[in-house]
N, C-alpha and C positions, 0 to 999 in steps of 0.2 A: 115380867113378861114371861108367858108359858108357851112353850114350843113342843111339838110332838116329832117323832122320827121312827123310821122302820128299823126293827133290830131282830134279826133272824125272821120268824114269821109273826113277831109281835109288833106292838105299836108303844112305845116309851115316851116320857116326857121329862122335861126340866125346865128350870126358870133361870132368867138372867134380869138383874136390876136394869131398870129402863135408862138409868143415868150412863150405864156401860154399854149399852147395845149400839152398834155402829150401823149394821146392815145384815139382812138376810140375803145369800147370793143363791137366786132361783132363776128359772128361765124367763127369757124375755117374752113379751106377748107378741106372738107371729100370728097373723090371719092365715087360716087353713080352709080351704073350700071342703075337703074330703078328709074323714077319719076312718080309723079302724078297717074292715074289710073293704069298704068303699074305696078307700085310698088305694089299697091293693089292685082291686080290680081296674080302677082308672089307670094306675101304672102299667098294668098289663096290656090293656087297650091302647096306651099311647107310650111305647117304649121309646127310649132314646138311643138313636144310631143303629137300630136294627128293625127288621120286619117283626110282627109279632110272634111269639113263640111257637103258637100252633102253626105259622108258616116255615119256620126253622126246622123243628124235628119233623122225622118221617115215620111212617108205619115199620115196624121191625126192628127200628134202631135200639140200642142199649143207651138208655138215659140214666145219669146218675144227678141227683140232687144233693148238694153238700150243704149242710147246715149247721148251726152252733150247737155247741155242747150244753151241759147243764149249768156251767158257771156263767153262761151269758143269759142275758133277759129277752133274747129274740122270740117272738111269738110265731114259731114254727108251726104250731097247731093252727093259727089263722093263715099263715101265707101259704104252706104246701098243698092243702086242699085246692086252693086257686091255681096253683100250678098244675096239678093233676088234672082240672078241668080243661086248661089250655092242651095239655098234653093228649088227652083223649080226643080233643077236638082234631088233633093232628093225627090220629089214628095210631098213637102209642098204647099198647096195652098194659095193665098193671104188672104183668109178670115180667116185664122189660124195664121196669122202673125200680132203681136202689136209693134209697134215703142213706147217706154217709155222714155220720156225726164227726165233725171236725174236732179232734180232741187236741191236735198239737202235742204239747207235752203233759196233758192232764189224765187223770185216771178213766179207765173204762166205766161205762154206765152199768146199772142192772137193768133188766129187761122192762122193770116197772118205770124206771126213769126214762127210758126210750119211748115207752108208750106216753107217758106224761108230757114229754116234749113235743111229739107230733099229733097227738090225740089218737084215740082208740081206732077210729074210723081208718085213718091212714095206718097205722101200725098193723091192722088186721089185712090191710089190702095190698100192700107193698112190701118189699124185703127192706128192713132196716137194720143196719150195722154200724159198729163203732169203727173208726178209721183204723187200719191195721198197724202193728207195731213190727212187722217183717213182711219179707216178699216184695219190697218196694220196687217201682218201675223206675230206671234211671234215664232222665231225659237229657241231661247235658249239664253244663255249668253256666251260670250267669257271668255277665263281663267282668263282675268284681270276684269271681271264684266261687261263688255259692253253689253247692251241688243242688240240682234240682231231681229228688228223689220223692215218688209220690205213691200214695196207695195204689194197691193193683188193681182194684175195681174201679178207682177213678181213672187210672191209666188206660184201662181196656175199654172204656165206655166211648161210644160214637158221639153223645153229647154230653156236656157237662154245664150244670146250672148251679150258681153260687148263691146261697141265701144267707143274709145276716142283717144286723141292725148297725147303724153307724153312730158312733160316738167318738170323743176325742180319746187319743192313745198316747200315753206319755212319751213314748219315742217312735211310733210308727206314723204319728201325726193324727191318723184316724182309723177306726177299725171299719170292718166291711170291706166290700169289693174283693180285691185280690188275696186278702187275709184268709179267705176261707181255703185257698191253695197253700199258701205260705204265710203262717206255719200250719194252719188247719189240717192238712194231710201230708205232710212232710216228714223226714226223719228228724231224729233229734240232732244228728249233726248238721244237718241243712240249716235248722232253726238256730242252732247256736253260732253257725257261721253269719247267718243273716242279722241276728240280734246283736253280734259283737259291735256292730255300727252304732249301737245306743249311746257310745260315749262321745260320739261327733256332735258338735254344737248344732248342726242343722236337724239332728234326730230329736224332734221335739214336737209336743202337744200342738195341734192346729197348724202344722207346717205339711204341706201335701206335695207341691210341685218341685220344691228345692232339698226336699229330704232325702238322703242317699239311701237310708234303710228302707223307706218306701219305695224307692225306685228300683230297689233290688226285688222287693216283693212283687211289683208290677212286672218286672222282666220275666221272673220266676213263672208267674201265672200265664204271661204271654207265650212261653215256651211250652206249656203244658197244653194250653188251648181252652179257653172258657167261651161258651156259645152265648151265655145269657146270664144275667144276675137280676136278682129282685131283693133290694135293700129296703129296709125301713128306719125312720127315725122315731124314737118314742120320747112322750113327754114325761115329766116327773112322775106320773101315776102309771108308767109303763104302758101307755096307750099310744097306737099308732097314729101320728099326726102327720106324716108324710111317707110316700112310698115311691121308690124309683126303680125302673126296670130298663133292660136292654144291655147295651154295650158295656163290657167290664169297666172301661175308663169313663166314658161320658155319663152314663148313669150315676156311677159312684160320685164323681165330681159334682153333679146336680145335688145329690144328697148331701155332700160335704158343704155345699154353699149355704143349703137351708140349714144344717146344723148351726154354722157360724151365726146366722141370724137369730138362731133360738138359744143357744148357750154360751156364746162369748159375752161374758158379762162385765161390764165397767163397774170398778169400785173406786171410792175417793182416796183411799191411801190403804197400806197394809195394816193389819189390826195386832193388837198386842196378843190376842187369845182367838183362835179360830177353831170352832167345833165343826168336825166334819163327819159323815157318815156315808157308806156306800149306798144306804137306802133300804137295807133289809135283804132278806133271801131272794135271789141266790148270790148276790154281789157281796154278801159278807159271810159266807160260807166257810171261808178260811181266810188267813193273814195274806196269802198269796194274791188273793183277788182283792181284798179290802183295801191293799197297797195302792190301788188306783186312785182312791179318793184322797189318799194321803199326799200323793204327789200333785194332784191338783191344788190341794190346799196350801202347798209351799209357796204358791204364787200370791197367796192373799195373807200370810204371816210376815210380820217384820222380823229382821235379825235379832235373834235373842228372845224371840217370843215362845209361845207354847201352842201347839197343836193338840187338840183332844180329838182323839179318833175313836169313834164308837162302832164296833160290830160284833155280832156273836162268835165268829170264828169257832164254830162247834166242831169242824173238822181239824181244828189244829193250824199248823202252818200250811200245810196242802200241797207241798212238793219236797222230794227227798233232797235235792242239792240245796235248795233255798234253805231247808230246814239244817243241813249241815253247815252252812256258811253262817246262819244266824246263831246257831248252837255252840259252834266251835272257834269262832273268830275271837281273838282276844280284845278287840276294840272296833268301833266303826271305821276309824281310820285304816285300820288293817284291810277290812273289805274294800274301801276305795282304791287302796293301792294294789290289792290283788286283781281287781276287775282289768286294770290297765295291762297286766301281763299274764293273766290266767282267765280268760273270759270263759264262763260257765253258764249255760242257761240253768236258770233257778238262781244262781248266784248272782245274776244280773239285778234281780228284785231286790235282794239283800243289800247290794250296793247302792241301789235307788234309795232305800230306807236309810242307809248310812249317810248319804249326801243331804237329805232332808235334817238329819240329826246334828249335822255341821252347821245348819242354819238356826235350829230351834230345839226345844225339849219335846217329845212325843208323850202324851198321857194316853193310855189304852184302857177303854171301857169294854170288856169283852168277857167270854165265858173261860178264857184260859186261867190256869192257875197263876197266882200271883208272882210266886218265886220264880216260876218259869218265864213270865213275863220280864221280870227283873233282869234275868240271865241273857235275854236278847236285847238289852240296851233300852228298853222301853219302861215306862212307869206305870203300874197297874191301879186301876181304881175299880169300884163296884157300880158306881153311877156317875152320870155327867154332872149331877150337883155337887157330888163329892170332889170330882175333879177340878170344877170350877172353883170351889172353895180353895183348893190348894193353889190353883194357878193365880188367884187374887191375892193370895198371901205371899206368893213369890214375886209378882209383878208389881203390884200395889192395887188398892182398892178401886181406883180410877182408871184401870185398864179398860181397854175398848174390846168388845168382843163381837165377832163375826160368826154366822152360822151357815153352813152349808150342808142342808139336808139331803142333798142328792150329789155328794162330792166328787163321784167318778164320771158325773155328766157335765157340770158346769166348769168352765175355764176363766176364772177371775183375771181381769188385766187391770191394772192401776193406771188411772187417767192423769197425765200431768197437768191437763188443763184445768183440773178441778181445783176450786178456789181454796179447798182446805186440804191440809196435809198434816202428816205426823213428824215431829221432831223432838227428840230426847224425851219420848214419853209424854209430850204435851200437844194439845191441839191449838192451833192459831191461824188467823187469817193470812194471805200472802199479801 
């Protein structure tokens, strides 16, 4: 059986013997009335919990649109022109509008990358800047002690509009919504304090209302004040299949409900071998980003199995603290123990990888040097076919294989009601 997947900006392929193939974890088929820009316009015309944006903004007001950085697949070049159209209907001029790219702890963009993200028309019409690394505005502290310190341009705005795409997030529950504020335009210290809650049981993918980390994010954004959001859900081809707009919480919740229908995927039982990929650029730009598909894959693999993670990682590990933890830790156990008493932003993703390593081996197909990959506790391979050959050799020629071509999007869920299950490496009927 032949399969293709995104790798950087390329398309690659591999094969699996039919007798070994368990299933491919892909999106559910959900009926949608509108897609692409039509979905965006419909959402703006029918906002959740607020008037239309053109009725909220006023002439002369300073408006900030906070949108995703280059590590996210959010189609800002489609979304922001529609927001500008609404703002112009409200009488807001271009020179009163600023687009701020929510960097969180990520690197600055080049001017070319900013232009690519929003499109040349928007880039040439309104001011576009990366979130600041200094001069933050202190708003206060959340009830759990997280400092709310935000970008000065965002803090000084009369109106704040948050843009993003909604997908599962391995400890914030879901992306989108308030995450544009925290961590998007917040200080590293604030992000670190918030993300330290990732070790709590309820801080997990697909958990929104009972997630203490997500609740902290929502509280921080409420303290800052968000007037309007426009979020989208993308299918596996990165096309808009749902857009939601309006109130920070109500619109985001509507988007999350749709995401659940699309991407919470039942599987019959965990597989021996799971092949997962972020889906190509920009989600596999570095290991820091590719980790998300690895974390979702852990729900699909059995104890003692193997995950084959494939992604270009052409920019290396992608974050300084993450790199320090991965390179200088003597063992995965050390990282898990360390995160419990020395939480560091960046280190949290290293600990997350270490926790997957407690369950299974990780084979990495990437552009990284093989010796370097071994030094960070992963096993390097030049192709998925080569990795599969070694996996079968290690686990047995009858091992089951599951494929997650967009591993950062789908959330596998084993169904106890299924008639088949795995026990001791054998399939049999209940």
